[in-house]
N, C-alpha and C positions, 0 to 999 in steps of 0.2 A: 600290242595284241588287238586292241579295238580297231586300229588302222588296218591291220592285216585282214581282220574279219570283214570290215567294210569293203576294202578293195577286192577281196576274193568274191564276195557275193554280188557286188556291183558289176564286175567283169562277167561273172556267170550270167547274170540277168540280161546284160546288154547282148551277149552272144546268143542267148536263147530267143530274145525278141527279134533278132536279126536272122533267125531261121537256122542257126548252126545246129547240127545234130548233137544230141545230148552228150554223147561220149566225147566229142571234140570240145564242146563247151566246158565240160568238167576238166579235161586235160589242159586246155589252154589257160583257163582261169587259175588253175593250180600252178602251172609253170610260170606264168607272168608274175603272180604274187610271190611265189617262192624266190624267184631270181632277183626281184626288185626290193624285197624287204628282208632278206636273210642272206647269210653267207654260204648257204648250201647250194650244191651244184645240181644240174639236171639229172645226174645219175640217181639222185634220191627218188625221183618220180619213177624211173625205170625199175628201181629195186622194189618200190612199193607195189607197182603193177605186177611184177613177177611173183613176189611173195604172196600177194593176194590171190593170184590164180593158181598157185602151187598147192592145191588142195584136192585130195581124193574125192570127197563128197561132191565137189563141183563137177566131176565127170558125169554125174547123173543128169545134168542139164542137157547136154547134146543128145544123150540117149533117150531121154523123155521126149525131146523135141522130135527126134527121128521116129520114135514109136507113134507119136500123135500124127505125124504126116503120113506114115504108112497106113494107119488106121483110116485116115480120111481118104487116101487114094485107093485103099483096099475095099471100100464099100461098107465099112463097119458102121459109119454114121447112119446110113440108110437102114441097116438092121436095128440099130438102137431106136430110131424113130418109129419103126414098125412095132417094137415092143412097147414103147411109150404110148403109142396110139391104142394098143390093146388095154393098157392100164387106165388111161384117162380119156380115151376117145369118145366116151359116151356122155361126158360132162358138157354142159352148155359152154360155148367158147372153147371147144376142145382143142382147136389148132393152137391157140395160145398156150394151153396147158401142156400139149405135146411138145411145143417148143421149149418150155421151161424144163420139163422132165427129161427131154432129149439132151439138153445142155448139162443137166445134172449127171446123166449117165456118161456123156462124152467127157465131162470134167474128170471122171474117174479113169479116163484113158489117156488124156493128153497133158494135163498139168499146166495148160496155157489158156488164158482168157481169149486172146485174139484167134487162136486156132479153133476154139470152141465156136466162136461167132462165125468163122469162115465155114466150118464143116456143117453146122446145123442151119445157119442162116441162108446159105445158098439153096437149100431145099425148102425150108419152111416159109421164108418171106414171100416168094412167088405164090405159094399155096394159100397163104393167108389173104393176099390181095385177091386171089381168085374167089375165095369164099366170102368176100365182102368186107373184110377188115380194112380199116384205114391203113394205107401203106406206111405212113410215117409211124403209126402206132406199132404195127408189126415189126418194123425195123428197130424201134426203140426197145420193144420187149426182148428181141433177140440180143441186142447189145447189152441190156441189163442182165439177162440170164447168162450171158457169156462170162460175166464176172465170176460166176461160180467155178469157172475153170481153174482159178488159182486158190480156191478154198477147199473144195472136196479133193482129197489126195488121189494120186500123187500131185504135188504142187511145186512148181519151180521156185516161187518165192519162199516156200517153206524150207527148201534146201538152202537157199541163200541165207535166210534168217538162222537156220540151225548152225551153219558155218560161222556166221558173224557173232551170234550170241553164245556159241559153244554149248548148245543144247541138243538133245537127241532128235534127229530128223524123223525117226520112227514115231516118237511121241508127238511131234508136230503133226504128222499124218493122222494119227489117231484122234488128236484134238480137233482136226479140221472137219471131221465127218458131220457132226451134229450142227455146227454153224452153217455149213454149206446147205444142209437140208432145210434149216430154218429160213435162210435167204430164199431158197427155192419156193418154200411154202408161202412166204410173204409175197413173192412176185405172182404166184398163182392166185392169191386172194385179190391182189390188185387187178389181175386179168379178169377174174370172175365178176368183180364189181363193174369194170369198164365195159365188158361185152354186154352185160345186162342193161347198162345205161344207154348204149348206142344200138343195141339190137343186132350185133354182129354174130353170125354163126351160132344162133341160139335155138334153132329148130332141131332138137335131138329127140328121136323116138326110140332109138336102139338102147337096150339096157345092158348093164355090165354083165359080161359073160366070163366065168372062170374057164370055160372050155376054150374060148377065143384066146385068153391069156396063155393057156397051156399049149395050144397049137402054135401060137406065135413064139413062145419060149422054145418049142422044139426046133423051130427054124432059125432062131437067133442066139441060142445058148452059147454057141462057140464064140460069138462076138462078146457076149456078156461075161465070158470067163476071163477076159483080159484083166479087169480090175481085181477079180478074185485071185488070180495067179500072182499079180504084182503085189497087192496089198497083203494077201494071205501069207505070201512068202516072207514079207518084211515083218509082219506081226508075229509069225511063228519062228522068227530068227533063223530062217533057212538061208536067206541071203540079205545083203545090205541094199539100201535104196538104189545105189549105182548098179549092182548086179541085177536087181529086179527089173530095171529099165532094159537091160540087155536081154533078159529072158522074155520080156514083153515084145521086143523087136523080133526075136526069133519066132515066137508064137504067131505074131501078126503076119510075118512073111509067109509062114506055112499055110495058115488058113486063108489069107488073102489070095495066095497063088493057087493052092490046090483044092480049096473048098469053095470059096466064092468066085474064084477065077477072074477077079478084077485087077489083080496086080500083074502087070506086064513089065518087061524090061524098061519100056518108056516111062511108065508110071513110077516104077522103083527109082529110076534115074531122077525124075522130078521130085520125088520125096527126099532123096539124098541132097539134091541141089538146094531145095528150100531149107533143109536142115543146116547145110553149110553156111548159107547166107544169114539165117537167123542166129546161128550159134556164133558166127563172126561178130555180128552186132552185139550180141549178149556179152561175149568175152571182152570186147572193146569197152563196153559200159562198165563191166565188173572191174576190169583192171584200173581204169581211170577213176572209178568211184572209190576204189581202195586207196589210191594215191590222194584223192581229195580228202577222204576221211582221215588218212594219216597226217596230212597237213593241219586239218582242224585240231587233231589231238596235240600235235606239236605246238600249235598256237594257243593251247589251253582253252579253246572256245567251248568244247563240250562241258568242261568243268565250270566255266563261268555261267553258262545257261542253266546248268543243274543247280548251282548255288542260288541263282535268281529265282528259280521256280520253288526251290526249297524254302524260301522265305514265306511262301503261302502255306499256312498251317491248316490246310483243309484238303483232305484226300479227294473228295468229290469234285471240288473246284479244280484241283490239279489235273485229274483225269479228264475232265471236260476240256480244259485248256489244251492238253496234249492231243486229244481227239480233234479239236478244232484246228490245231496247227497241222496235224497230219492230213486232214481233209483239204486244207489250203495247198499244202505241198503237193498232194496227189493231183491237183488241177494243173500243175506245171511240170512236174518231174516224174519220170517213170518209176514204177514201184521197186525195181531192183536197185537203182541208184539211191532212192530215198531210204530203202531199208539198210543199205550198207553205210550210209552217212549218218542216219538218225538213231539207229539201234544203240550205238555206244553212248549217245547223249541221253536218251530217255530210259533205257533199261535200268541203270542204277537208281534213277528217281522212283520208278514204279516199284522196284524191289524194296526200296526203303519204306514203302507204304504196305508191304506185304503181298504184292501181286506176284504170282508165279511167272517166271520167264516164258513158259509155254502159253499161258493166258495172254500175256502181252503180245506175243508173236501172232496169235490169232487176231487180237484187237488191231494190231498194226496192219496186218495183211488186209483185213476187211476195210479199214480206213483207206488204204492206198488203192484197193481194187475199185472203190467207188470212183476214184480218179479216172478209171477206164472209161467212164461214161459222163465225165464232166469236162467241158471245154476249158482251156484250149488244147490240153494234151489229149485226153479222151481217145486212146487208140482203138477201143472197141467201136466208138462212133465212126471213126474213119473207115474201118473195115466194113461196118454195116452200111454206111452210105455208099461205099463202092459197090456193094452187092445190089442195093435197091435203087441207086441213083436219086435218093431223096435228100434234099439239102439238110445239112447238119442242124440248122436253126429249127427246121420243122421237127426233126427228131428230138431235139433238146426240149421243146415244149411238151411233147408227149411223154418224155421220160421222167418228168418231175415227180409224179406220184410214186414211181418205182424207186427213185432215189430216197424219197421220204420213208418208204417201207424199209429200205436197206438201212437207213439211219436209225430207225426204231430197233431193228435187230442188233445193230452196233451197240446201242445203249444197253440192251440186255446182256450182250457179251462182255461189256465193260464192267458192269456192276453185279453180274450174277456168275461167279466163277464156275459153278458146276456145269454150265452150258459148254464150257471149253474143256474142263478137266474130268468130266464124268467118265469117258471111256478110258482115261489113263488111270484114274483112281479105282 
């Protein structure tokens, strides 16, 4: 068992540091270890991949990806930023605030961190540079705020966790609202302190106007109705998360084409094309992650880890160690693979200490989403640097205070259950 575990993770690590895509690294490490240390055949991997993907809730993933792409190409991100500007545009350092609030609203549309960075950052990063912000800081703020895309529902990782942990996806969506808002507020506090320190975009004379908010709301309310329709339908039990994503697609197509007139056959084709490519990568990851997790279970590795941690008779220390482990994993492995592999390992442990599976799902998602902005994996960093052409090292220096703020929120979510469970209870 120890030999199998060592061989599995050594091969995985070697493939990763040599630049192999995560799905291929998971599949190859599982296949090599399985064929050389057991009598099982390669059909075991194929069966695990197929059974892992054979799930109705997982259908929500391609639909949410398509909905997010249609919203981006349909001009909804611009409408969201207009409304965000009406809400917080009068505050000193308003462009940073608008970026964070815009990401929070777009998170309620897309369910994806990278999609949020791409949609909002392509507009706000050039604007922040024009207003005198340090370009590396503006890029870092956008990358950090983009992590909210997987916390405020609908969230693709919540769907994955719900399937893996066998908990209600609708409850996960409810539980994610308050943590997402808390992270957004924490990032806005960091932005407020930073812009005052450096004097960026601080000359604000215009006062908050409820009239401006209402006028902007009149022009943008159709775009803002997307999360209301999607989440309202789920919470009212009108349709399932998968069905809600389809409703969101139809609604976005209609208003993007006939109201905002920004969706054309060309842009619709591009939205579908990006969705197919992204979903192909996601399914590849999910399938081989399931096979990897199945092999871990067969080798009794999760049980051994759980027994080792169980020897520590201190709930606070155990939760801190799990958080630390998840943060390290998030630096190297994408959140979907990590969630599929690690949920069966850690969920029984935290349940033995009385933690609700929903709260653990929130804690785990926040942990792994911080990995979006920590090298070497840091997919939000890669997208943000592609938009701004700022080196990742420069962004990483600026993003440290934001990561600290997110870690503080994570500690509250870990040790204060009502922050995750309030809307459910």
